[in-house]
N, C-alpha and C positions, 0 to 999 in steps of 0.2 A: 471692603469688597461687597458687603451687603447693600450698600447704596447703589453700586453698579448693578447688582442683581435686581434691585427694586426697579431701576430704570429699564432693564431688559424685559422684565415682566410687564411693565407698563407699555413698552413698545409692542408687546404681544396682546395687549388689551386687558391685563390683569393688574389690579391695584392691591396694595396691602389692605385697604378698607374692604375690598371684595372678599378677601380671604378671612379677615377678622369677623365679618358678618357671619360667616359659616362657623367659625370657632365659637362665637357668641351663642349661636343657636344650639351648638353641641353641649356647651358647658353651663349655660344659664339655668337649666333645670336642676343642676346640682349645686349651684353657687348663686344665691339670690343677690349677693353684693357685687357680682362681676360687672365690669364696665367694658364698653367697646375699646376704650383706650388701653385697658389691660390686654385685651385680645390682640390689638395691633402691636403692642409691645412684645407679646409672645411670638407672633408671626415674625417680627424683626429678629428676635433672639434665635429662632430656628434658622432663619435665612443667614444668620451670622456663622453658622456651623459649616466648616469647610466641606464635610462629606455631603451635606445638603446641596451646597453650591455645585459640587461636581456632578451630582445627579441631575440638577437643573440644567447645567451647561450641556450635558450629553443629550437629554431629551429635547430641549428646545432647539439645539443645533440640528438634530435629526428632523424635527418638524420643518425647520427653515430650509434645509437641504431638499426635503421632499417637495416643498412649495416651488423651489427653483428647478425641480426635475433633475437633480444631480445625484440621486441614489442609483446604485446598480440594480438591474433586474435580478430577481423578482421583487426586491425590497421596495422599489419605487411603486410598483403596482399594489403591493400590500398596504403601503402607507396611503396611497390615493383612495383605496377602497375602505380604509380603516377596518381592515379584515377582523371580524369578530373572534377568530381563533388565534390571532397573533399573540396576545397576552404579554408580550415583552414590555409594553407600556405600563401595565399594572405591576409587573415584576420590578421594573426600575423604580416606580413610585414607592414600593415597599422599602427601598433603601432609605427613604426619608422617614417613613412611619416607624421603622425599627429603631430610630434614634431615641424614641421615648417609650418603647416597649409595647406590651399587649393592648393597652388602651388605644394607642395610635393605630394598631393593626385592626382592631374591631371597628373603630371609628372610620377607618379608610374603607372597609367593606361596606359599611352603611352608606357612606358618601358616594362610593362607586355605583351603588345600586340606585339611590334616590336622585343623585345629581342635582343638588340644590344650587341656586344662584348662578354665580359665574361658571361653575362646573358645567351646568346644563348649556349655557351659552357657548362655551368652548367646544362642547361635544356636538353641537349642531353643525351640519355640513354648510360650508360657505366658501368664500374665496381663500381662506387660510386653512392650512392643515394643522390640526391640534391633536394628533393621535396621542402624543405624549403629554402635552400641556394640561389637558383636562385631568388626567390621572395624577400628574405632578402637583397640581393645585390641590387636589383632594388629599394627597399625601402630606402636603405642607399644612393644610388646615387640620388634618388629623393629628399631626405631630404637635402643632401649636396648642391644640385642645388638650392632648395628653400632658403636655408640659404644665399647663394650668392645673390639671387634675393632680399631678404629682406634687405641686407646690401648695395645694390647698391645706392650710393650717387646721381646718375643721375636719379633715378626713380622719377616720378612725385609725388609731395606732394600735398595733398588736405586738406584744412582746413574745419572745421565744419561751416556750414552756420550760419549766424547771425540771 
């Protein structure tokens, strides 16, 4: 299924490498040995999770329906305007970040504010509607980054006090 999701993302202009670049920029300061290949592997692992796929299916489908002008009023107008108070796009993306906990959540907030790389390109107004996709990509990158952080063998380990 993740192969199909990769193809669907690519059809919307997003590659695994695009997302991995963001993951790398998030985690490299904390892991000098990190490689882009590890980041790509982490993105693919997150894409392999069914709950992540369901979130992506939903958000991307809404973007595509909005492009075809198939949503009911007033949702169609909200999507076309990318209404700043809508917030459902960010809320949906949090379903991806929550798979890997608080690190994913804080990273998502940062990515949503800064909008690096592919996230910025998706957020720009053009012929496509990416109301959901820019936030979903930020959520995917944040989750893949958190996954790497959780697996870092050099991270401090703390025991329960006696």
